[in-house]
GUDREN-264549 format. One record per residue (C-alpha): x, y, z; residue in three letters. Coordinates in pm, whole numbers, plus 50000, padded with zeros to 5 digits. Each point is the difference from the previous one (the first is absolute). Layout:
BEGIN
XYZALA...
END
This chain:
BEGIN
500005000050000UNK501095035449940UNK500915017650319UNK498245033450026UNK501645030950139UNK498845034450097UNK502495014249753UNK497974988449701UNK500735025449727UNK497335018149810UNK499444981049676UNK499635018449672UNK496854990649816UNK499524992349634UNK497245007449756UNK499604997649624UNK500705032749826UNK497685013449736UNK501875007249682UNK498945019049694UNK498374982749707UNK503075005649783UNK502044977450222UNK497354974350083UNK498254995949668UNK502145009049702UNK503174985850150UNK502025028549851UNK502985013650189UNK499325036750069UNK502685017550208UNK498805023350271UNK499355033549841UNK502015030750090UNK496785016950105UNK499404972350252UNK503525003550137UNK499345036950049UNK497044991050214UNK497104996149758UNK499164963350058UNK498004981149743UNK497864971450129UNK502764977150114UNK500604970750228UNK500945005250360UNK498765006450350UNK500275030950209UNK502114995350307UNK500375021950305UNK503545008649894UNK498835008949650UNK497295021750146UNK502565017650217UNK502215006349700UNK497165013749794UNK499604971349755UNK496595002049829UNK497694971350089UNK499524974249725UNK496834979849976UNK500124966950183UNK498194968949889UNK498194981750278UNK500774964549899UNK500594974950277UNK503424984049978UNK499554962150010UNK502444981750225UNK512294966849846UNK503334994850128UNK502534984649780UNK502255020449780UNK501965030950096UNK499685014249655UNK498625033449915UNK499685011749644UNK498205031749913UNK498655024149746UNK501255035049952UNK496715015750094UNK499635035949885UNK503334999549817UNK501555034049973UNK502835012649781UNK503364999050178UNK500275037850025UNK496545001650156UNK500994973050252UNK503125019450095UNK497975031750043UNK497464980950210UNK502744985950223UNK501525034550044UNK496635014150097UNK499704974050276UNK496844987450167UNK498195012050310UNK499554964050119UNK503724991649993UNK503025022650056UNK502294977149795UNK497644993349710UNK501924998249675UNK503134987050177UNK498694969950190UNK499254970149778UNK496844989950186UNK497195018949827UNK499975013249647UNK496385011949992UNK499575016150341UNK499585034349841UNK497174987449775UNK496465001250146UNK498894964750083UNK496975002149771UNK502315006849708UNK502334971750098UNK497104975549992UNK498685013249669UNK503444997449837UNK500484964250124UNK496544990549877UNK500715014849659UNK503394983049977UNK498474965850069UNK497275007349746UNK502605008049737UNK501884967550063UNK496904978549946UNK498625018649701UNK499414974749724UNK500324970950245UNK496885004750210UNK496575015449942UNK499865036250111UNK497254992750250UNK502134973850177UNK502015027350173UNK498705007050351UNK500815031250207UNK503294999350185UNK499864991650371UNK501805028050182UNK500515008450366UNK497875023950197UNK502985009250217UNK503054994949778UNK502605008750262UNK502154980450249UNK498974967349835UNK503394982849996UNK499904975250290UNK503554988749925UNK502745026250029UNK503654993249915UNK502345027250122UNK503784999849941UNK502455017350234UNK503145017349878UNK502565024750137UNK499505036249906UNK502775015849798UNK502705010850242UNK498474980850291UNK502345002150296UNK500454962650049UNK500344988549641UNK502664972949967UNK502795004049746UNK500244973249732UNK503444988750127UNK498454992550341UNK497004981649857UNK501084963850069UNK500415004950374UNK496885021650030UNK497664978249795UNK496794990550177UNK500965015650335UNK497175014950202UNK500875024150276UNK496944993050211UNK498595018150301UNK502555017250217UNK502864995849755UNK500775037050012UNK499665006149627UNK498125031649912UNK497855003549694UNK497245024649923UNK496864996349794UNK501725020149729UNK502734973649975UNK497494972849898UNK497895001049687UNK496844979449955UNK497315003349740UNK499724991949629UNK502534998549721UNK499925027249741UNK498544986849678UNK502614981549794UNK502805004950254UNK501464986750326UNK499705034350156UNK497894997850315UNK497425027550045UNK499185004250372UNK496285001850073UNK498225005050330UNK496544996849847UNK498534980849707UNK496605003249835UNK499704963049912UNK501824981250279UNK498154987250306UNK500425026150271UNK500824975350279UNK502634983649780UNK501525033949927UNK500175007750371UNK501904967350050UNK502645008249737UNK500575034350151UNK500134986050355UNK502704975349891UNK502025028849859UNK499705019050328UNK501024969650208UNK502964994449768UNK501135035950052UNK499584998250376UNK501904967250035UNK502645005549732UNK498764972449768UNK501545009149667UNK498014997249676UNK501274978049721UNK502335015749746UNK499594981649671UNK503235014649861UNK502254986550277UNK497854971150124UNK500185013650357UNK497355009850251UNK497414978850177UNK496355008349914UNK499164995249633UNK496205000449975UNK496784998750195UNK497114980649849UNK496725007850175UNK496744981749940UNK496685011350148UNK496934977750002UNK497225019949838UNK497334981750204UNK501904988750308UNK502185030950042UNK502914977650099UNK503445013349913UNK503024979149898UNK503385017649990UNK502924983249825UNK503355017050065UNK502554990149735UNK503545001350139UNK503484997249854UNK501154975250264UNK498804973150241UNK500855016950326UNK497285023550125UNK501195016150326UNK497235009550242UNK497374984449774UNK497494996850285UNK500495036150101UNK499625010449634UNK496684981849980UNK498755015250324UNK500885034949883UNK498444994949657UNK496854985750157UNK499865029650238UNK500145024349710UNK497504980649785UNK497714979550227UNK498164984749703UNK502984977149926UNK499214963150064UNK503104982449857UNK503645008849925UNK502344978149793UNK503695004049917UNK500974990149647UNK503734996849926UNK501275010149657UNK503785004149971UNK500164998349621UNK500755030849793UNK496864997849796UNK496785018549923UNK497994970350132UNK498385011850323UNK499664968350207UNK502704975150093UNK499604963050079UNK500405000950380UNK497385012850244UNK499244999950370UNK497015012150195UNK500785028550237UNK496525007350133UNK496554984449973UNK499014969849790UNK502025010549693UNK496955003449777UNK496625017349984UNK496534987649909UNK497645018749775UNK496654994549834UNK499395002949627UNK496614993049842UNK498894982450320UNK503044976950011UNK502845001750251UNK503625000849881UNK503274996950188UNK502505026049875UNK503714997250069UNK502915020849879UNK500284978949684UNK496324995749923UNK498695016949689UNK496935020050090UNK498445027049788UNK501075034750111UNK496515014649949UNK497794975150179UNK496915021949966UNK500154998949621UNK501074963650005UNK496634991650150UNK498335020749728UNK502054981749734UNK499184965550135UNK496345007850059UNK499625011149642UNK501924970249860UNK497824975550193UNK496875018549889UNK501064997549637UNK500844962950044UNK496284994550075UNK500534969550218UNK496884979750072UNK501374972150220UNK500554975249716UNK503235013049848UNK503554987450022UNK502315030250011UNK503604999249883UNK501975028150167UNK503045003949773UNK503015019350130UNK498324997250341UNK502875011850221UNK498994995750364UNK496464991049896UNK498035030350111UNK497565003949712UNK499624962449962UNK499094996850367UNK497475028149959UNK498494981149706UNK499914967950207UNK498005018450264UNK497735017749755UNK498454974749768UNK502664977549847UNK499444962950038UNK503744995149998UNK503115020949939UNK503354988749862UNK502795025450042UNK503264997249807UNK503225019950028UNK503674993049927UNK501235014250334UNK500054971350251UNK500105022850306UNK496905018349878UNK498184966949958UNK500944990250357UNK498615033150121UNK496824994649797UNK499444965850155UNK500675014650344UNK497525028149935UNK497394974449896UNK500484980250322UNK500005031850210UNK496635009949855UNK498444965450002UNK499714999149619UNK499734963749893UNK498975003949635UNK503285014949880UNK503284983149906UNK503265014549873UNK502614987149757UNK503655010949976UNK500454999449625UNK500595023949714UNK496585013249901UNK500624995149628UNK501144963950050UNK497004993450223UNK497535013349743UNK501634981549712UNK499974967250194UNK496395005250102UNK498865008949648UNK501804969549856UNK498334976950253UNK496495010849900UNK498994999150369UNK498495029750175UNK497664987950274UNK500094986750356UNK503415013050117UNK501554983250302UNK501785018150283UNK503584987849967UNK502425029449968UNK502914977749893UNK498174986249699UNK500565009949641UNK497245014849784UNK498764966549872UNK499874985550350UNK498535031850140UNK496944999849777UNK498344966350003UNK497044990449786UNK498924985149674UNK502045011549699UNK498025025249800UNK497455004450280UNK498985036849983UNK496944995950223UNK501435019950291UNK500285037449925UNK503535013150000UNK501185035550075UNK503575011749950UNK501345027650225UNK503365012749879UNK502195026650158UNK503374998649822UNK503085021550065UNK500485033449830UNK501414983549686UNK496674982549950UNK499334963849916UNK501604977949735UNK498704990449657UNK500114963550109UNK497925007050309UNK497385018649798UNK499844972849736UNK499534973750272UNK497305021250164UNK498075001749673UNK500364962349955UNK498764993850354UNK497035022549917UNK498875013450340UNK496595016349992UNK501465032450137UNK503465015150033UNK500635028050250UNK503355016549926UNK501445023550264UNK503005020849903UNK502275026850136UNK501075008049644UNK497105006449761UNK502475002049707UNK500944963250023UNK496474991250107UNK498575014549678UNK502564980249800UNK498994967650174UNK496285007149978UNK500365004149623UNK501384964249988UNK497044987450203UNK497535018049774UNK501664984249696UNK499694966450184UNK496245001650026UNK499255023350293UNK498145032850023UNK500685028450245UNK496935006150214UNK501395024850253UNK503085021350068UNK500355016150341UNK502955023150074UNK500925002650370UNK502155028050142UNK502284981450240UNK502575027950028UNK498515035149995UNK502325028649903UNK502204976649792UNK499924988649638UNK498984964650095UNK496604984449940UNK498744964450027UNK497354984849780UNK497624970350013UNK498744984749676UNK497254973849992UNK499674978549688UNK497444973449909UNK500204971949748UNK498205008649676UNK497284976349892UNK500794999649630UNK
END
């Protein structure tokens, strides 16, 4: 069960945004007009938020459509929503943004200076343009945006680095003997806040831009990263210097349960020894009482990879529990969990709605990761779910999540998704799957060859690069009644959907979902049905 806390954060809400007919019907890509950018809004998608109201953003019309209620791949592709010429972008960055003092330098948000209604409209139009000629114009549904598109990132990764000219920087010649040494409480070393940088990297560089506030990061998580910096300064714990390989604290990775409010802090260090670790935890907990677990991760390699292989729990259970779509998930430092859990629920709810499960269907969850959407399907109308992914650790987590939630009608296979689909299509068997995670595709799906009596639904959520031609060909041969394709990269999704259409399917619905407001990224769900020609 998810442990509840009084520090439960306020959850942003999501609603569909009403977009203009040009975007929703004709499918033509129409960039936001200059008149709209000057303040004269056409009828565009979006929702008025308190922050928009405070900044004088005109209120767009909202569509009152109830939103019907994944973790697997850390891949985020995106669209350049509201693309601007380079000189205009430079001018925009120079002008800055009232919501962020480092806008234009920090690489976190590229669209923070664009009214949210216009962001949504541009993303809607971009998706429409990609599917023009592939899907009927009326298949495009309004984009699902957020009502409060701020502080939605429930996972915050913050690097620590010495400021230029910091008083305790170690010379390169002294690096070997200083590597991974932490001063610890009472060591007498003196650092100030100004000596330690933490924040976001400048776009396209390794230059750290210090930030004390962020418009999209969870506010409790941000407080944690700043508190760690202050404790480091007070106790002389030097930040990692990537040029010399010296210093102790490399990163903080903070996860906040969007339902439970539990907070997991992972401190990545450049050495095993952590002097005064218990005192460090007490002080950090005193400064941020919401913290429920602290873990030390050791990474002594000179690499851009954040986490190392060795960990130890410093405080609490070493993990947090959170609820997503009514299911409970255990989240550790290495678990993949969507950074915007509010919109993840919106995404999954809509995908399950489009799957139209009646209780009779077998669902194949391809590229299933840790099994989140497959488990939701198992709870919401699937007769049985078979999840497949090539990452063995993700499959173990998926099976553990199923046991944790008492889901008995789901099984998971550690196998390449393309190989699984090809083997299954060649066998001609698609009914009565058995729950044996170690089995191959042919063993996993038992039944009479050629028996298509049990309805089959394919859920697919591939990485940013999309699926493979072989996978798509096998999917068409297997002939599921419906295919629900979730993608973080509508460019490759449109390419794959064209293959499916050529293989005998028809697009019935396209639903863009804004998972990352104020960025260029957009996710999309496409539902296809087998044509009866």
